[in-house]
C-alpha positions as CSV (number, residue, x, y, z in Angstrom):
1,M,66.3,-12.1,-53.6
2,D,69.1,-12.0,-55.7
3,Q,72.0,-9.2,-55.3
4,K,70.8,-6.8,-58.2
5,T,67.3,-7.1,-56.7
6,I,68.0,-6.0,-53.8
7,L,70.5,-3.3,-54.5
8,T,67.9,-2.0,-56.7
9,K,65.2,-1.9,-54.4
10,I,67.8,-0.2,-51.7
11,A,68.4,2.7,-54.4
12,L,64.6,2.9,-55.2
13,N,63.9,3.2,-51.4
14,G,66.4,5.7,-51.0
15,W,65.2,7.9,-54.1
16,Q,61.2,7.6,-53.0
17,T,62.4,8.8,-49.5
18,Q,64.1,11.8,-50.4
19,V,61.5,12.6,-52.8
20,D,58.8,12.2,-50.4
21,R,60.4,14.3,-47.9
22,A,61.1,16.8,-50.7
23,T,57.4,16.6,-51.5
24,Q,55.8,17.3,-48.2
25,F,58.3,20.1,-47.5
26,V,57.8,21.8,-50.5
27,N,54.1,21.5,-50.4
28,N,54.2,22.9,-46.6
29,L,56.0,26.2,-48.0
30,T,53.7,28.9,-48.7
31,D,54.1,31.1,-52.4
32,E,55.9,33.8,-50.4
33,E,58.3,31.3,-48.6
34,L,59.2,29.9,-52.0
35,M,59.8,33.2,-53.2
36,K,62.6,33.8,-50.5
37,E,66.2,33.2,-51.2
38,V,67.8,30.4,-49.4
39,A,70.6,32.9,-48.0
40,P,71.5,36.3,-49.1
41,G,72.2,36.4,-53.0
42,K,71.7,32.5,-53.5
43,N,68.8,30.9,-55.2
44,R,65.3,31.4,-54.5
45,G,63.5,28.5,-53.0
46,I,60.7,28.7,-56.6
47,Y,64.1,28.0,-58.4
48,L,65.4,24.8,-56.5
49,V,61.7,23.7,-56.9
50,G,61.8,24.1,-60.8
51,H,65.6,23.1,-61.1
52,L,64.8,19.6,-59.8
53,A,61.6,19.3,-61.5
54,A,63.3,20.0,-64.7
55,V,66.4,17.4,-63.8
56,H,63.9,15.0,-62.8
57,D,61.7,15.2,-65.7
58,A,64.8,14.7,-68.2
59,L,65.0,11.2,-66.3
60,P,62.8,9.3,-68.8
61,E,65.1,10.2,-71.7
62,I,68.6,9.6,-69.8
63,L,66.8,5.9,-68.8
64,G,65.1,4.8,-71.9
65,L,61.8,5.3,-70.4
66,G,60.4,8.0,-73.2
67,K,60.8,11.7,-73.4
68,R,60.4,14.6,-71.3
69,A,56.8,15.8,-70.1
70,Y,58.1,19.3,-69.6
71,P,60.7,20.3,-72.1
72,D,60.6,24.2,-71.4
73,L,61.7,24.0,-68.1
74,Q,64.8,23.1,-69.1
75,P,65.8,26.7,-70.7
76,V,64.5,28.2,-67.5
77,F,66.0,25.9,-64.8
78,L,68.8,24.3,-66.4
79,Q,70.1,26.7,-68.8
80,A,69.6,30.1,-66.8
81,A,70.4,31.0,-63.6
82,D,67.7,32.3,-60.9
83,K,66.3,36.0,-61.8
84,T,67.4,36.1,-65.4
85,I,64.3,34.9,-66.7
86,K,61.4,37.2,-65.9
87,Q,58.4,34.8,-66.5
88,I,58.8,31.6,-64.9
89,P,56.0,29.3,-63.7
90,S,53.8,30.1,-60.3
91,A,54.7,28.4,-57.4
92,S,51.2,26.2,-58.0
93,E,52.4,25.2,-61.5
94,L,55.7,24.2,-60.4
95,R,54.0,22.0,-57.6
96,Q,51.8,20.5,-60.3
97,I,54.7,19.5,-62.2
98,W,56.3,18.2,-59.2
99,T,53.8,15.8,-58.7
100,S,53.5,14.9,-62.3
101,V,57.0,14.1,-62.8
102,H,57.5,12.3,-59.9
103,D,54.4,10.3,-60.3
104,R,55.4,9.2,-63.8
105,L,58.8,8.4,-62.7
106,K,57.4,6.1,-59.9
107,N,55.4,3.8,-62.2
108,A,58.0,4.0,-64.4
109,F,60.8,2.5,-61.9
110,A,57.9,0.1,-60.4
111,E,58.0,-1.5,-63.7
112,M,61.7,-2.1,-64.8
113,P,63.4,-5.1,-63.6
114,A,66.4,-5.1,-61.6
115,D,68.3,-6.1,-64.7
116,A,67.1,-3.1,-66.3
117,W,68.8,-0.7,-64.0
118,F,72.6,-2.3,-64.5
119,S,72.4,-1.5,-68.4
120,R,74.0,1.6,-70.2
121,H,72.3,4.7,-69.6
122,D,71.2,7.0,-72.7
123,S,73.8,9.8,-72.4
124,M,77.0,7.5,-73.0
125,T,78.0,5.3,-75.6
126,D,78.0,1.4,-76.2
127,E,82.1,2.0,-76.2
128,D,82.0,3.7,-72.8
129,F,79.8,1.6,-71.1
130,E,82.1,-1.3,-71.7
131,K,84.8,0.7,-70.3
132,D,83.0,1.0,-67.1
133,P,79.7,-0.7,-66.4
134,A,79.3,1.1,-63.0
135,R,78.1,4.1,-65.1
136,N,74.8,2.6,-65.5
137,K,71.1,3.3,-65.2
138,L,71.3,2.8,-61.1
139,S,74.3,5.2,-61.1
140,V,72.3,8.0,-62.3
141,L,69.6,7.4,-60.2
142,N,72.1,7.4,-56.9
143,T,73.6,10.7,-58.3
144,R,70.1,12.1,-58.9
145,T,68.9,11.2,-55.3
146,A,72.0,12.8,-53.9
147,H,71.3,15.8,-56.1
148,L,67.8,15.9,-54.7
149,A,69.4,15.6,-51.1
150,Y,71.8,18.4,-51.7
151,H,69.1,20.7,-52.9
152,F,66.4,19.8,-50.2
153,G,69.1,21.1,-47.8
154,Q,69.2,24.3,-49.7
155,L,65.0,24.5,-49.6
156,R,65.3,23.7,-45.7
157,L,66.7,27.2,-45.0
158,L,63.8,28.7,-46.1
159,K,62.5,28.0,-42.5
């Protein structure tokens, strides 16, 4: 196994571990628990789940794998703060979206060859990539994995 394949496998295993842990945790929370704030005056669990689903739904566009499946999540969970939008998807809807987004990503990631992870992502120019090739698709996956782990830590405060 070459170095790119090994590094990619490590990153994908880390991503999937975080997704699996978060999925299990969120699925074991009641709808009422998801409506609680993680701390007084902070985001509610439902908002964090929606936020993560929206961020992860954008990954296919960034990685050149297609369009978002749920663009309507962006204004609610990426452009607005929690509790500023009156009507948000229900916990049940967000759980379904979460599953759909992550199933899609798992399948797409499995089909990507290791070399593809070291190429330019679609949120940067060729010139920027030439200056810093470490800002590649694999780095996007790593930052999204860290982002998921951070918010999963917040979600754990609901218990």
